[in-house]
N, CA, C and O atoms as a Tinker XYZ file with bonds, in Angstrom:
   296  protein
     1  N      0.707000   -1.345000   -0.115000    73     2
     2  CA    -0.233000   -0.085000   -0.099000    64     1     3
     3  C      1.050000    1.396000    0.231000    63     2     4     5
     4  O      1.724000    1.714000    1.211000    81     3
     5  N      0.879000    1.953000   -1.130000    73     3     6
     6  CA     1.987000    3.194000   -1.297000    64     5     7
     7  C      0.749000    4.516000   -1.069000    63     6     8     9
     8  O     -0.236000    4.810000   -1.745000    81     7
     9  N      1.397000    5.189000    0.355000    73     7    10
    10  CA     0.554000    6.225000    0.448000    64     9    11
    11  C      1.579000    7.428000   -0.672000    63    10    12    13
    12  O      2.791000    7.290000   -0.837000    81    11
    13  N      0.868000    8.378000   -1.221000    73    11    14
    14  CA     1.674000    9.196000   -2.002000    64    13    15
    15  C      1.160000   11.059000   -1.345000    63    14    16    17
    16  O      0.148000   11.329000   -0.699000    81    15
    17  N      1.928000   11.741000   -1.667000    73    15    18
    18  CA     1.951000   13.335000   -1.209000    64    17    19
    19  C      1.886000   14.147000   -2.256000    63    18    20    21
    20  O      2.907000   14.545000   -2.815000    81    19
    21  N      0.750000   14.462000   -2.615000    73    19    22
    22  CA     0.759000   15.686000   -3.816000    64    21    23
    23  C     -0.123000   16.847000   -3.336000    63    22    24    25
    24  O     -1.153000   16.819000   -2.662000    81    23
    25  N      0.772000   18.199000   -4.029000    73    23    26
    26  CA     0.051000   19.382000   -3.778000    64    25    27
    27  C     -0.755000   19.791000   -4.964000    63    26    28    29
    28  O     -0.338000   19.390000   -6.051000    81    27
    29  N     -2.334000   20.854000   -4.939000    73    27    30
    30  CA    -2.666000   21.162000   -5.506000    64    29    31
    31  C     -2.926000   22.682000   -5.310000    63    30    32    33
    32  O     -3.267000   23.167000   -4.231000    81    31
    33  N     -2.743000   23.346000   -6.388000    73    31    34
    34  CA    -3.380000   25.372000   -5.973000    64    33    35
    35  C     -4.676000   25.224000   -6.307000    63    34    36    37
    36  O     -5.048000   24.842000   -7.416000    81    35
    37  N     -5.762000   25.656000   -4.932000    73    35    38
    38  CA    -6.655000   25.872000   -5.230000    64    37    39
    39  C     -6.982000   27.204000   -5.521000    63    38    40    41
    40  O     -6.321000   28.126000   -5.043000    81    39
    41  N     -8.161000   27.431000   -6.431000    73    39    42
    42  CA    -8.615000   29.078000   -6.697000    64    41    43
    43  C     -9.790000   29.146000   -6.422000    63    42    44    45
    44  O    -10.389000   28.106000   -6.695000    81    43
    45  N    -10.594000   30.187000   -5.849000    73    43    46
    46  CA   -11.810000   30.835000   -5.390000    64    45    47
    47  C    -12.047000   30.605000   -4.257000    63    46    48    49
    48  O    -13.216000   30.723000   -3.890000    81    47
    49  N    -11.124000   30.237000   -3.400000    73    47    50
    50  CA   -11.381000   30.206000   -1.826000    64    49    51
    51  C    -11.214000   31.636000   -0.825000    63    50    52    53
    52  O    -10.123000   32.193000   -0.704000    81    51
    53  N    -12.335000   32.074000   -0.210000    73    51    54
    54  CA   -12.752000   33.299000    0.324000    64    53    55
    55  C    -12.106000   33.318000    1.779000    63    54    56    57
    56  O    -11.522000   34.320000    2.191000    81    55
    57  N    -12.207000   32.455000    2.341000    73    55    58
    58  CA   -11.734000   32.175000    3.622000    64    57    59
    59  C    -11.216000   30.931000    4.272000    63    58    60    61
    60  O    -10.967000   29.961000    3.557000    81    59
    61  N    -10.997000   30.862000    5.809000    73    59    62
    62  CA   -10.542000   29.372000    6.204000    64    61    63
    63  C    -11.386000   28.536000    6.280000    63    62    64    65
    64  O    -11.090000   27.342000    6.237000    81    63
    65  N    -12.819000   29.029000    6.430000    73    63    66
    66  CA   -13.608000   27.834000    6.217000    64    65    67
    67  C    -13.984000   27.305000    5.089000    63    66    68    69
    68  O    -14.739000   26.332000    5.088000    81    67
    69  N    -13.460000   27.930000    3.809000    73    67    70
    70  CA   -13.188000   27.048000    2.430000    64    69    71
    71  C    -12.403000   25.976000    2.195000    63    70    72    73
    72  O    -12.507000   25.018000    1.429000    81    71
    73  N    -11.342000   26.415000    3.245000    73    71    74
    74  CA    -9.972000   25.301000    3.441000    64    73    75
    75  C    -10.470000   24.307000    4.141000    63    74    76    77
    76  O    -10.159000   23.201000    3.698000    81    75
    77  N    -11.325000   24.310000    5.349000    73    75    78
    78  CA   -11.970000   23.519000    6.177000    64    77    79
    79  C    -12.822000   22.414000    5.327000    63    78    80    81
    80  O    -12.704000   21.193000    5.432000    81    79
    81  N    -13.712000   23.130000    4.454000    73    79    82
    82  CA   -14.634000   22.734000    3.765000    64    81    83
    83  C    -13.970000   21.314000    2.633000    63    82    84    85
    84  O    -14.433000   20.178000    2.532000    81    83
    85  N    -12.945000   21.830000    2.020000    73    83    86
    86  CA   -11.842000   21.219000    0.921000    64    85    87
    87  C    -11.553000   20.141000    1.934000    63    86    88    89
    88  O    -11.608000   18.945000    1.645000    81    87
    89  N    -11.262000   20.569000    3.056000    73    87    90
    90  CA   -10.105000   18.898000    3.780000    64    89    91
    91  C    -11.199000   18.056000    4.019000    63    90    92    93
    92  O    -11.109000   16.830000    3.951000    81    91
    93  N    -12.451000   18.788000    4.356000    73    91    94
    94  CA   -13.533000   17.543000    4.862000    64    93    95
    95  C    -13.922000   16.877000    4.065000    63    94    96    97
    96  O    -14.089000   15.664000    4.189000    81    95
    97  N    -14.166000   17.589000    3.003000    73    95    98
    98  CA   -14.700000   16.842000    1.474000    64    97    99
    99  C    -13.419000   15.842000    1.047000    63    98   100   101
   100  O    -13.641000   14.636000    0.941000    81    99
   101  N    -12.523000   16.196000    0.885000    73    99   102
   102  CA   -11.474000   14.963000    0.684000    64   101   103
   103  C    -11.297000   13.962000    1.526000    63   102   104   105
   104  O    -10.945000   12.863000    1.097000    81   103
   105  N    -11.481000   14.152000    2.666000    73   103   106
   106  CA   -11.073000   13.208000    3.955000    64   105   107
   107  C    -12.430000   12.371000    3.920000    63   106   108   109
   108  O    -12.275000   11.319000    4.541000    81   107
   109  N    -13.512000   12.486000    3.472000    73   107   110
   110  CA   -14.316000   11.744000    3.148000    64   109   111
   111  C    -14.271000   10.676000    1.995000    63   110   112   113
   112  O    -14.991000    9.682000    1.897000    81   111
   113  N    -13.346000   11.059000    1.203000    73   111   114
   114  CA   -12.949000   10.343000    0.018000    64   113   115
   115  C    -11.970000    9.097000    0.182000    63   114   116   117
   116  O    -10.763000    9.226000    0.382000    81   115
   117  N    -12.667000    7.805000    0.068000    73   115   118
   118  CA   -12.057000    6.628000    0.495000    64   117   119
   119  C    -10.530000    6.484000   -0.341000    63   118   120   121
   120  O    -10.340000    6.695000   -1.539000    81   119
   121  N     -9.738000    6.151000    0.471000    73   119   122
   122  CA    -8.415000    6.179000   -0.110000    64   121   123
   123  C     -7.449000    7.541000    0.257000    63   122   124   125
   124  O     -6.226000    7.619000    0.144000    81   123
   125  N     -8.259000    8.430000    0.663000    73   123   126
   126  CA    -7.466000    9.610000    0.995000    64   125   127
   127  C     -7.140000    9.540000    2.389000    63   126   128   129
   128  O     -8.095000    9.380000    3.149000    81   127
   129  N     -5.831000    9.639000    2.954000    73   127   130
   130  CA    -5.345000    9.556000    4.544000    64   129   131
   131  C     -5.708000   10.987000    4.866000    63   130   132   133
   132  O     -6.742000   11.362000    5.418000    81   131
   133  N     -4.761000   11.686000    4.463000    73   131   134
   134  CA    -5.233000   13.229000    5.015000    64   133   135
   135  C     -5.082000   14.536000    3.722000    63   134   136   137
   136  O     -4.569000   14.360000    2.617000    81   135
   137  N     -5.677000   15.820000    4.235000    73   135   138
   138  CA    -5.605000   16.842000    3.682000    64   137   139
   139  C     -5.353000   18.054000    4.538000    63   138   140   141
   140  O     -5.939000   18.342000    5.582000    81   139
   141  N     -4.376000   18.730000    3.928000    73   139   142
   142  CA    -4.241000   19.854000    4.281000    64   141   143
   143  C     -4.247000   21.185000    3.876000    63   142   144   145
   144  O     -3.243000   21.716000    3.402000    81   143
   145  N     -5.312000   21.766000    4.029000    73   143   146
   146  CA    -5.051000   22.908000    3.003000    64   145   147
   147  C     -5.104000   24.671000    3.257000    63   146   148   149
   148  O     -6.038000   25.214000    3.846000    81   147
   149  N     -4.450000   25.079000    2.945000    73   147   150
   150  CA    -3.665000   26.414000    3.435000    64   149   151
   151  C     -4.601000   27.517000    2.423000    63   150   152   153
   152  O     -4.406000   27.686000    1.220000    81   151
   153  N     -5.482000   28.089000    3.123000    73   151   154
   154  CA    -6.264000   29.436000    2.412000    64   153   155
   155  C     -5.343000   30.704000    2.073000    63   154   156   157
   156  O     -5.454000   31.329000    1.019000    81   155
   157  N     -4.339000   31.045000    3.171000    73   155   158
   158  CA    -3.370000   31.976000    2.664000    64   157   159
   159  C     -2.279000   31.553000    1.976000    63   158   160   161
   160  O     -1.458000   32.470000    1.945000    81   159
   161  N     -1.867000   30.512000    1.369000    73   159   162
   162  CA    -0.806000   29.876000    0.476000    64   161   163
   163  C     -1.939000   29.092000   -1.211000    63   162   164   165
   164  O     -1.578000   28.580000   -2.270000    81   163
   165  N     -3.394000   29.419000   -0.579000    73   163   166
   166  CA    -4.093000   28.715000   -2.018000    64   165   167
   167  C     -3.400000   27.034000   -2.282000    63   166   168   169
   168  O     -3.410000   26.510000   -3.396000    81   167
   169  N     -3.014000   26.578000   -1.445000    73   167   170
   170  CA    -2.418000   25.493000   -1.633000    64   169   171
   171  C     -3.052000   24.141000   -0.965000    63   170   172   173
   172  O     -3.286000   24.388000    0.218000    81   171
   173  N     -3.309000   23.187000   -1.206000    73   171   174
   174  CA    -3.790000   21.654000   -0.508000    64   173   175
   175  C     -2.740000   20.779000   -1.036000    63   174   176   177
   176  O     -2.270000   20.749000   -2.173000    81   175
   177  N     -2.402000   19.936000    0.195000    73   175   178
   178  CA    -1.700000   18.992000    0.463000    64   177   179
   179  C     -2.383000   17.760000    0.779000    63   178   180   181
   180  O     -3.159000   17.658000    1.729000    81   179
   181  N     -2.054000   16.693000   -0.131000    73   179   182
   182  CA    -2.891000   15.555000    0.352000    64   181   183
   183  C     -2.076000   14.290000    0.281000    63   182   184   185
   184  O     -1.134000   14.072000   -0.481000    81   183
   185  N     -2.622000   13.435000    1.260000    73   183   186
   186  CA    -1.810000   12.055000    1.290000    64   185   187
   187  C     -2.982000   10.828000    1.027000    63   186   188   189
   188  O     -3.998000   10.683000    1.708000    81   187
   189  N     -2.555000    9.956000   -0.183000    73   187   190
   190  CA    -3.544000    9.257000   -0.472000    64   189   191
   191  C     -3.179000    8.092000   -1.236000    63   190   192   193
   192  O     -2.202000    8.097000   -1.984000    81   191
   193  N     -3.925000    7.096000   -1.076000    73   191   194
   194  CA    -3.191000    5.671000   -1.730000    64   193   195
   195  C     -3.561000    5.428000   -3.216000    63   194   196   197
   196  O     -4.693000    5.191000   -3.638000    81   195
   197  N     -2.751000    5.499000   -3.729000    73   195   198
   198  CA    -2.933000    5.425000   -5.382000    64   197   199
   199  C     -3.930000    4.449000   -5.673000    63   198   200   201
   200  O     -4.819000    4.731000   -6.477000    81   199
   201  N     -3.885000    3.157000   -5.028000    73   199   202
   202  CA    -4.613000    2.090000   -5.714000    64   201   203
   203  C     -6.098000    2.246000   -5.303000    63   202   204   205
   204  O     -6.921000    1.419000   -5.695000    81   203
   205  N     -6.455000    3.288000   -4.523000    73   203   206
   206  CA    -7.692000    3.492000   -4.333000    64   205   207
   207  C     -8.390000    4.758000   -4.581000    63   206   208   209
   208  O     -9.593000    4.864000   -4.345000    81   207
   209  N     -7.672000    5.744000   -5.056000    73   207   210
   210  CA    -7.787000    7.111000   -5.327000    64   209   211
   211  C     -7.058000    7.304000   -6.262000    63   210   212   213
   212  O     -6.119000    6.546000   -6.503000    81   211
   213  N     -7.435000    8.730000   -7.239000    73   211   214
   214  CA    -6.594000    9.010000   -8.171000    64   213   215
   215  C     -6.705000   10.625000   -7.971000    63   214   216   217
   216  O     -7.376000   11.178000   -7.099000    81   215
   217  N     -5.932000   11.241000   -8.929000    73   215   218
   218  CA    -5.607000   12.814000   -8.405000    64   217   219
   219  C     -6.960000   13.540000   -9.478000    63   218   220   221
   220  O     -7.493000   14.640000   -9.331000    81   219
   221  N     -7.197000   12.673000  -10.361000    73   219   222
   222  CA    -9.023000   13.104000  -11.045000    64   221   223
   223  C    -10.207000   13.011000  -10.326000    63   222   224   225
   224  O    -11.192000   13.724000  -10.512000    81   223
   225  N    -10.071000   11.851000   -9.248000    73   223   226
   226  CA   -11.262000   11.896000   -8.166000    64   225   227
   227  C    -11.014000   12.747000   -6.941000    63   226   228   229
   228  O    -11.857000   12.976000   -6.073000    81   227
   229  N     -9.744000   13.201000   -6.961000    73   227   230
   230  CA    -9.720000   14.403000   -6.029000    64   229   231
   231  C    -10.138000   15.484000   -6.525000    63   230   232   233
   232  O    -11.140000   15.958000   -5.989000    81   231
   233  N     -9.499000   16.263000   -7.750000    73   231   234
   234  CA    -9.743000   17.182000   -8.741000    64   233   235
   235  C    -11.170000   17.262000   -8.204000    63   234   236   237
   236  O    -11.529000   18.024000   -7.306000    81   235
   237  N    -11.920000   16.416000   -8.837000    73   235   238
   238  CA   -13.167000   16.134000   -8.761000    64   237   239
   239  C    -14.118000   16.251000   -7.456000    63   238   240   241
   240  O    -15.341000   16.330000   -7.571000    81   239
   241  N    -13.654000   16.254000   -6.578000    73   239   242
   242  CA   -14.521000   16.406000   -5.236000    64   241   243
   243  C    -14.283000   17.683000   -4.932000    63   242   244   245
   244  O    -15.166000   18.362000   -4.410000    81   243
   245  N    -12.465000   18.429000   -5.356000    73   243   246
   246  CA   -12.774000   19.941000   -4.960000    64   245   247
   247  C    -13.859000   20.636000   -5.823000    63   246   248   249
   248  O    -14.691000   21.404000   -5.340000    81   247
   249  N    -13.790000   20.314000   -7.113000    73   247   250
   250  CA   -14.458000   20.938000   -7.721000    64   249   251
   251  C    -16.110000   21.152000   -7.486000    63   250   252   253
   252  O    -16.784000   22.180000   -7.547000    81   251
   253  N    -16.451000   19.892000   -7.218000    73   251   254
   254  CA   -17.725000   19.589000   -6.549000    64   253   255
   255  C    -17.869000   20.581000   -5.614000    63   254   256   257
   256  O    -18.873000   21.293000   -5.655000    81   255
   257  N    -16.875000   20.770000   -4.629000    73   255   258
   258  CA   -17.093000   21.779000   -3.453000    64   257   259
   259  C    -17.248000   23.514000   -3.908000    63   258   260   261
   260  O    -17.432000   24.470000   -3.155000    81   259
   261  N    -17.078000   23.497000   -5.638000    73   259   262
   262  CA   -16.978000   24.987000   -5.772000    64   261   263
   263  C    -15.705000   25.649000   -5.683000    63   262   264   265
   264  O    -15.764000   26.832000   -5.348000    81   263
   265  N    -14.392000   25.088000   -5.940000    73   263   266
   266  CA   -13.272000   25.275000   -6.042000    64   265   267
   267  C    -12.417000   25.292000   -7.396000    63   266   268   269
   268  O    -13.088000   24.964000   -8.375000    81   267
   269  N    -11.455000   25.517000   -7.587000    73   267   270
   270  CA   -10.842000   25.046000   -9.045000    64   269   271
   271  C     -9.302000   24.543000   -8.304000    63   270   272   273
   272  O     -8.613000   25.223000   -7.543000    81   271
   273  N     -9.068000   23.339000   -8.726000    73   271   274
   274  CA    -7.840000   22.623000   -8.516000    64   273   275
   275  C     -6.961000   22.483000   -9.609000    63   274   276   277
   276  O     -7.225000   21.953000  -10.688000    81   275
   277  N     -5.923000   22.984000   -9.264000    73   275   278
   278  CA    -4.924000   22.542000  -10.216000    64   277   279
   279  C     -3.654000   21.775000  -10.064000    63   278   280   281
   280  O     -2.737000   22.447000   -9.591000    81   279
   281  N     -3.360000   20.477000  -10.361000    73   279   282
   282  CA    -2.297000   19.853000   -9.829000    64   281   283
   283  C     -1.077000   20.366000   -9.983000    63   282   284   285
   284  O     -0.745000   20.819000  -11.078000    81   283
   285  N     -0.208000   20.374000   -8.886000    73   283   286
   286  CA     1.242000   20.816000   -9.262000    64   285   287
   287  C      2.259000   19.880000   -9.269000    63   286   288   289
   288  O      2.087000   18.885000   -8.564000    81   287
   289  N      3.302000   19.977000   -9.922000    73   287   290
   290  CA     4.171000   18.651000  -10.229000    64   289   291
   291  C      5.039000   19.009000   -8.976000    63   290   292   293
   292  O      5.217000   20.177000   -8.630000    81   291
   293  N      5.590000   17.885000   -8.289000    73   291   294
   294  CA     6.335000   17.737000   -6.863000    64   293   295
   295  C      7.397000   17.009000   -7.097000    63   294   296
   296  O      8.168000   16.728000   -6.179000    81   295
């Protein structure tokens, strides 16, 4: 079971509650171990199991929450 850590740029957050919403929604996704979103940096860092979830799934959850997500190369 390989855990990977990826960063995404988040657009459209207006406050720290937006960041908390993203974290809660991502942590509900099967395979996501943790999510740490920074409103100030406009970045979220997600730890997840590649066997259970992929970046497309993660981006989709963030966009359903009302934000734009752009995967960053790490």
